[in-house]
Every structure is written in structure tokens, then in C-alpha cells.
DRENLUM-82660 format. One record per residue (C-alpha): x, y, z. Coordinates in steps of 0.1 Angstrom, whole numbers, padded with zeros to 4 digits, always signed. Layout:
# DRENLUM-82660
XYZ...
# end
This chain:
# DRENLUM-82660
+0194+0301+1705+0170+0333+1706+0194+0345+1734+0223+0343+1712+0203+0366+1686+0199+0395+1711+0233+0393+1725+0244+0400+1687+0217+0424+1681+0232+0446+1708+0270+0440+1698+0253+0456+1663+0242+0485+1681+0274+0490+1703+0295+0484+1673+0298+0517+1651+0309+0538+1679+0334+0516+1698+0346+0503+1665+0352+0540+1653+0372+0548+1687+0394+0515+1683+0406+0518+1649+0410+0554+1645+0447+0554+1663+0452+0527+1636+0439+0547+1607+0456+0571+1620+0488+0555+1617+0484+0542+1583+0471+0574+1570+0509+0592+1581+0527+0559+1567+0513+0559+1530+0493+0588+1531+0459+0574+1526+0438+0544+1544+0437+0511+1526+0401+0500+1522+0410+0465+1529+0426+0472+1560+0400+0490+1575+0377+0462+1565+0395+0437+1584+0401+0458+1612+0366+0467+1616+0356+0430+1613+0381+0419+1637+0366+0442+1664+0331+0434+1654+0340+0397+1661+0358+0403+1693+0325+0423+1702+0304+0398+1692+0323+0369+1712+0328+0391+1743+0290+0400+1745+0280+0364+1738+0297+0351+1773+0284+0380+1795+0252+0387+1782+0221+0383+1791+0231+0404+1823+0209+0388+1854+0191+0409+1885+0223+0410+1909+0195+0397+1937+0189+0369+1917+0226+0361+1914+0230+0367+1950+0209+0337+1954+0225+0311+1934+0233+0280+1945+0248+0266+1912+0289+0257+1910+0311+0281+1900+0338+0262+1884+0346+0229+1868+0385+0222+1871+0378+0184+1856+0386+0182+1821+0366+0165+1792+0337+0169+1815+0316+0175+1784+0326+0143+1768+0312+0123+1801+0282+0143+1796+0279+0137+1762+0277+0098+1766+0255+0101+1798+0228+0126+1785+0229+0127+1747+0198+0109+1733+0219+0093+1701+0217+0058+1691+0238+0050+1664+0212+0024+1650+0181+0048+1655+0186+0073+1627+0151+0093+1640+0178+0101+1672+0203+0119+1653+0184+0155+1648+0175+0154+1684+0211+0140+1694+0228+0172+1674+0204+0199+1686+0211+0186+1724+0225+0210+1746+0256+0181+1750+0267+0189+1713+0254+0225+1704+0275+0239+1737+0308+0222+1731+0303+0230+1693+0299+0267+1702+0328+0269+1726+0346+0257+1693+0332+0278+1669+0337+0309+1689+0373+0314+1686+0377+0300+1649+0375+0336+1633+0397+0349+1662+0429+0318+1649+0419+0325+1615+0427+0366+1618+0457+0360+1637+0472+0336+1610+0462+0356+1581+0461+0392+1590+0485+0392+1618+0507+0365+1602+0515+0345+1638+0525+0310+1637+0507+0283+1644+0523+0278+1683+0511+0315+1689+0478+0312+1675+0472+0284+1701+0485+0304+1730+0464+0333+1719+0436+0316+1717+0441+0302+1752+0445+0336+1768+0414+0350+1752+0396+0321+1763+0410+0326+1798+0404+0362+1798+0366+0354+1790+0365+0325+1816+0379+0352+1844+0354+0374+1833+0328+0350+1843+0347+0338+1875+0347+0374+1883+0315+0380+1882+0318+0405+1855+0348+0421+1875+0330+0423+1908+0298+0439+1895+0280+0407+1907+0285+0392+1943+0292+0357+1927+0297+0341+1894+0266+0340+1869+0282+0318+1846+0305+0286+1852+0343+0285+1849+0345+0257+1828+0384+0241+1819+0367+0225+1795+0358+0259+1775+0395+0265+1780+0401+0237+1757+0375+0238+1733+0381+0276+1727+0418+0268+1721+0411+0238+1696+0388+0265+1679+0415+0290+1673+0440+0262+1662+0413+0251+1638+0408+0286+1626+0443+0293+1618+0443+0261+1598+0416+0271+1577+0430+0308+1573+0458+0293+1553+0437+0272+1530+0418+0308+1518+0453+0328+1520+0457+0323+1483+0423+0342+1473+0430+0372+1503+0449+0404+1492+0481+0403+1503+0500+0431+1527+0522+0439+1497+0490+0446+1476+0468+0464+1504+0497+0486+1509+0501+0493+1472+0466+0504+1472+0467+0527+1500+0500+0541+1483+0485+0545+1452+0453+0565+1466+0477+0588+1485+0479+0611+1457+0445+0624+1462+0425+0635+1491+0402+0609+1506+0372+0609+1528+0393+0603+1557+0403+0641+1562+0370+0637+1585+0393+0628+1608+0411+0659+1609+0376+0676+1610+0368+0655+1639+0405+0666+1659+0398+0701+1651+0361+0704+1662+0370+0684+1697+0400+0705+1701+0384+0737+1694+0351+0725+1715+0376+0717+1746+0394+0750+1746+0359+0768+1743+0348+0747+1774+0377+0755+1793+0375+0791+1784+0339+0793+1795+0350+0776+1829+0378+0800+1833+0349+0830+1826+0325+0814+1848+0351+0814+1878+0369+0844+1877+0338+0868+1862+0313+0846+1883+0291+0852+1849+0280+0825+1827+0300+0825+1796+0282+0839+1762+0265+0815+1740+0285+0826+1708+0317+0820+1727+0322+0784+1715+0314+0796+1677+0339+0821+1680+0366+0799+1693+0355+0773+1664+0359+0801+1638+0394+0815+1649+0409+0776+1656+0398+0765+1618+0399+0801+1598+0432+0819+1615+0459+0795+1605+0446+0789+1567+0446+0825+1567+0485+0831+1575+0491+0799+1552+0495+0772+1582+0479+0742+1595+0450+0735+1619+0456+0708+1645+0434+0686+1627+0454+0694+1588+0487+0683+1610+0470+0648+1621+0463+0638+1586+0492+0660+1570+0467+0683+1547+0468+0718+1538+0443+0743+1525+0450+0755+1486+0433+0773+1460+0422+0755+1428+0452+0768+1410+0474+0747+1437+0483+0784+1452+0481+0799+1492+0446+0808+1496+0434+0838+1500+0428+0859+1534+0390+0860+1528+0388+0824+1516+0391+0803+1548+0366+0826+1565+0343+0818+1540+0349+0785+1537+0338+0781+1571+0308+0799+1570+0293+0782+1538+0305+0745+1553+0297+0748+1589+0274+0782+1597+0250+0770+1569+0243+0740+1579+0241+0750+1617+0218+0777+1606+0200+0754+1589+0194+0730+1614+0185+0758+1640+0160+0772+1617+0146+0739+1611+0140+0730+1646+0126+0764+1654+0099+0757+1628+0091+0723+1641+0087+0742+1674+0061+0766+1663+0042+0737+1648+0041+0713+1674+0007+0708+1685-0007+0723+1653+0001+0698+1626-0003+0707+1587-0040+0707+1588-0037+0743+1579-0015+0765+1559+0017+0775+1583+0049+0792+1572+0066+0772+1600+0054+0739+1581+0070+0756+1547+0101+0764+1565+0102+0732+1580+0101+0712+1546+0126+0737+1533+0150+0730+1558+0149+0693+1552+0148+0696+1518+0183+0717+1521+0194+0695+1547+0187+0665+1521+0207+0682+1494+0240+0689+1519+0237+0649+1529+0236+0643+1491+0267+0663+1481+0290+0646+1513+0278+0611+1501+0287+0624+1464+0321+0635+1478+0327+0603+1495+0320+0579+1463+0338+0604+1436+0366+0619+1444+0366+0644+1414+0334+0660+1433+0335+0691+1446+0321+0697+1480+0296+0733+1478+0320+0751+1500+0347+0738+1482+0335+0751+1450+0322+0786+1460+0358+0794+1477+0376+0778+1450+0399+0760+1475+0407+0726+1481+0425+0704+1507+0459+0685+1494+0484+0659+1510+0516+0680+1522
# end
């Protein structure tokens, strides 16, 4: 059981970044369709990705040493169906007339292993039935295909990473996993009446489209990645042509022009076009020439400057500690306080749509749906 817990812990560590990468195209499509993203759809998408990640980790982890696997002489596959029933009858200590054997029988590997293989795909079948609206026969076929993918992953030695399989390819697993998906599809039909329907989720997203939600963060990420890529390409070109290192301020210069120049002339940045946003004044008028620049300096320049200053203060007091008064210590505490206030500012904006971020309040600008 501790092995399974460790596998799930690994999934928890890897999930946030991987789930965001997988879910981002879906959120982008849904935002363009409705002008907002249904929180229920995001929730179910993330849960589904998390489940698949956990299931995959459970069938490949723990990863053994390659040298140990190379010396294995255990069978690579079992092609005899219903072997788990014969093993249960042969090895399970269950005696129906003896109550004291029941607990031991239930916890025996001949019960735990088949039960685990059934339970593994119950969520998959439930998701297919409720969220993707697949009929029962497609649920069965899809569950079988998922199980076959898992078994082939094991049979291939994790796609050739290992010289031979370190786990058994078992035809019984295909049967049990497929059964689990079928059960999950049936259970989903029982709980579907109390869960939000597609119409309810889409109506909620369309209603929220009137306000700019925190999904503008997606536009922010697109702009930063594009600007950093452009700055990197320019830096490489400078190094190849001029045979000198690119100046340290190059990235910030590119980022400033990338984020400030389009709004100054009434246009959208690449990130704004991606999520259909436009910068306007609080009176819903075109911005003045100075507002995008000040917005950038307050919104991005100040946090980066505070981070840099805090890091320098930490370096200055490194090895000295707080046994005596130092201005570096005061600067570090002040920097941490400012960063905490900035984090709180963003947190308030996340939970309160009417809250203005500091750089929005200073520049009297906002992002609106176009």
C-alpha cells in the first residue's frame, strides 16, 4: 500500500504544471467561444487530467534499477484469461464457515490486485459517460484501449527504457480494467441528475463573459513567452554577427516594446489578441500615450526591482545573520513586506472581480473584452 501512496505523491508533485499545459488549449478555445471559462469545466478537466496522471504513475512506478531488471527471469506476460479466479481459488485463505478468515481473505493479494484493476478505470468510465457523453459501447471500447495502452507500456519495458518488462503483461488486467470502465459509466448515470449539465456550465461561462476574469493571465503568459523568445533570438543574432554578448538590458527593452508599443497606438499585443482583450481607460476611452508605459513600469518594473533589491539584501547579510542591526536586513524585510502586499493585491483581484490592481488604479486603465 505504501508503494501506491508514493506513486500518488509523485502525481501530486507533477500535476500542477502538467495539468496547466494540457488544459491551456482547452481554456483558450472555451474563452474564445464564450468570452470566459466555465469554472466547472476547468474543474472537471483538471480532475480528469489528474486522474489519468495518477493512473499512469500507478502502472509504471516505482521505477527499478536497469541492472536489476536485466537480471529478471520472471514471466513477461500472461495470455491465459481468468487466471486471477484460479489463483483466488488456489491461494486465497477464505473459508466461508470461518469468520476469522474473512478479513485476511479480503486483504490477500488475490483480492486486492483484481479489485485494484477494476477500481483503476472506474473514474475513466464515469468521466466518459458524464463529461464526454459517450454511449455505453464507446465507454467499453475506450476503457479497453486505455488498459491496452497501460499493458503495452509495461510490456515494452517503458518504451525501451528497460531491457525487458519489469511488470507482467496480463490479459486479465485488460478484462478487469474494461469491467471497471463499464461500471464507472453505469455509476455516472446515477449521479448525473445532481451534477451541472453542459447547458448550465456554458450559460455560466457566457454570463461571466461580461467581466474580464483572471484568465487574462493566459494573455500575460503568451506575451511574456513571445517577448522572451524574441529577445533570445535577437541575443543569439547579436552574438553570431557581432561576436559579442548581448547586453543584459536587451530582454527588458524587448519586453517593454512588446507590451507597451501596441496599446500606445490603440492596438492589441499578441497575448491580448489571444484572449480577446483591449486596454482602455476607466471611462472606456482609448488610453493616452503615457498610460501603457506607466502601467508596465508599475506592474512589472516595481515587482522585479523589489525582487532584485531583496536578493541583493539577502546576499549582503549572508553569513552575518540578524545578531546586529544592518540596513541590508531592514531592506530585506521591507522587500518581503512589499512582495507580500503585491501578492495580496493579486489574490484580492482573483476573488473579487471589482478589485483594481495597483497598476490599474495608478494608471486608471483596465482590460476589457473586445
